[in-house]
C-alpha positions in Angstrom: 0.0 0.0 0.0 1.2 3.5 -0.8 0.8 6.4 1.6 -1.5 9.2 0.4 -1.9 12.9 1.1 -4.8 15.3 0.7 -3.6 18.9 0.4 -4.9 22.4 0.0 -3.0 25.0 -1.9 -3.8 28.7 -2.4 -2.5 31.7 -4.3 -0.4 34.4 -2.7 -3.4 36.5 -1.8 -5.2 33.5 -0.3 -8.3 34.0 -2.4 -8.4 30.8 -4.3 -8.3 27.2 -2.9 -7.4 24.0 -4.7 -7.7 20.6 -3.1 -5.6 17.7 -4.5 -4.4 14.2 -3.7 -1.0 12.6 -4.2 1.2 9.8 -3.1 4.2 12.2 -2.9 3.5 15.6 -1.3 6.9 17.1 -1.8 7.0 16.2 -5.5 3.5 17.4 -6.1 4.0 20.8 -4.5 7.1 21.2 -6.6 5.1 20.4 -9.7 2.6 23.0 -8.8 5.4 25.6 -8.3 6.8 24.6 -11.7 3.4 25.0 -13.4 3.0 21.3 -14.1 0.0 19.2 -13.7 -3.3 20.9 -12.9 -4.3 23.6 -15.4 -6.4 25.2 -12.6 -3.3 25.6 -10.3 -1.3 27.0 -13.2 -4.0 29.5 -14.2 -4.7 30.7 -10.6 -1.2 30.3 -9.3 -2.3 28.2 -6.4 1.0 26.7 -5.4 1.3 27.7 -1.7 0.6 24.8 0.6 -1.6 25.8 3.6 -3.0 22.4 4.7 -2.4 18.6 4.3 -3.5 15.3 5.8 -1.6 12.0 5.6 -3.3 8.6 5.1 -2.0 5.1 5.2 -3.3 4.4 1.7 -3.9 6.5 -1.5 -7.5 5.1 -1.5 -8.3 6.7 1.8 -6.8 10.0 0.6 -8.9 9.9 -2.5 -12.0 9.3 -0.4 -11.2 12.3 1.8 -10.4 14.5 -1.2 -13.8 13.9 -2.7 -15.4 14.7 0.7 -13.5 18.0 1.0 -14.3 19.1 -2.5 -18.0 19.0 -1.6 -17.5 21.3 1.3 -18.3 25.1 1.3 -15.5 27.6 1.3 -16.3 28.5 4.9 -16.0 24.9 6.0 -12.6 24.6 4.2 -11.4 27.8 5.8 -12.3 26.4 9.2 -10.4 23.2 8.5 -7.3 25.2 7.5 -7.7 27.5 10.5 -7.8 24.5 12.9 -4.2 23.5 12.0 -2.7 26.7 10.4 -4.6 29.7 11.7 -2.1 32.2 10.1 -2.3 30.4 6.8 1.4 30.2 6.7 2.9 28.8 3.5 4.1 25.3 4.4 5.9 24.3 1.3 9.3 25.6 2.3 9.3 23.2 5.2 8.8 20.3 2.7 11.1 21.2 -0.2 
């Protein structure tokens, strides 16, 4: 089984959120920074990591990603605030 991650990235002004899933968080965040992968993240420059969760399997992570994508913006903000109340950009701690 591969480990999985659900993550939330935002743009520099913290106005747009993108939720994704990956089996390698460091690599995926670097891909977002390089403009690779999601067209949405490239268009809206959402490459600043503000939240992530770790799972024992990629299947669990995918299930959680689908759940989070159905949430309202307010509920997503509350989730981020619970672990990262300042909305610090976390990617520099990973890469």
